[in-house]
Every structure is written in structure tokens, then in C-alpha cells.
N, C-alpha and C positions, 0 to 999 in steps of 0.2 A: 898548884900541884893537883894532879888528878887522883881519883880514888885508887886506881891501880898503883900509882906511884907511892901513895901512903902505905898500901899493903906490902909492896916490895920492900920499902924502907923498914917496916916493922919486922918483916920476915928476916931481913938481914940482921937487925938488932937482936933478934931471938935465935939466930943461927938455924933457921928453918929452911928446908928445901921445899919445892912444890909438892914432892911426894909426901913430906911430913904434913903439910897443910891438907892435902887430899885425905890422908888417913884420919886426921883429927876431925875433919868436917863430914866425912862419909861420901865425898865426891871422888870421881876417878882422877887419877893423876893427869890424864889427857885433858879433862874438863878444866881443872885448875890451871894447867899450862896454857890452854887456849884463852882463858880469862886474862891471865897475866901478860899474854902477848897481844891482846886486843882482837883476837879472832872470834871471841864470843862477848856478848854484852852481859854486864852484871845485872842481876835482878834482885828484888828486895830480900827474898829468902836467902839467896847465896851471900849477899852482903851481910845479912844478919848473922849467919853461921860463921863466916870468916872473921867478922869483927869480934864475935864472942870468943872464938879460939885465940885471937891475937890480943884480946883485952882492949879493943878500940871502941870508943863511943862515937857514934855518928849523929850529928845534929844538922838539921836543915833550916835555913833561914832565908829571908828575902831582904836585901838591902833596899832602903828607900821605900818600903811598902807604905802606901797611903791608907791608913785605917779609916779615914773618914771622920775622925773624932777631933781633928784640929779645928780650933775656933769655936768649940762648943762650950 
């Protein structure tokens, strides 16, 4: 599931429209709509603001990362 899909799902759960999210984040309605339609790319600041409004915690990880400590 993509980040945008997660945001859309949470918006639906909360009964929020793009205009509501725009108002609560301080972004324009057009900007939020463009993000949700894939016409613009998410950046760290935008992701942080949207997640804060929606109560979403984002964590990044790498599967299978070799830390170089095996066999020590």
C-alpha cells in the first residue's frame, strides 16, 4: 500500500475531505488534491504535517539490512 493510499484510507475513516485536510495543514486545497491524485510528490515536511493531523506515525526501515555485525 502506498503512502497516498494510507492517507486516503485514514481520511475516509475520519470523514475528511481534501479541503478539510488542506485547512488543517495550512496547504491549499489544490496542493492537497494534487498530492492525493499523484500529480505532485510528497516531501518530508508535507508528510509530517499530514500525518500529524491524521494521527499517523510513519516509520522507515530496511528489510534484510546487513549491519556487518554477524559473526562477531
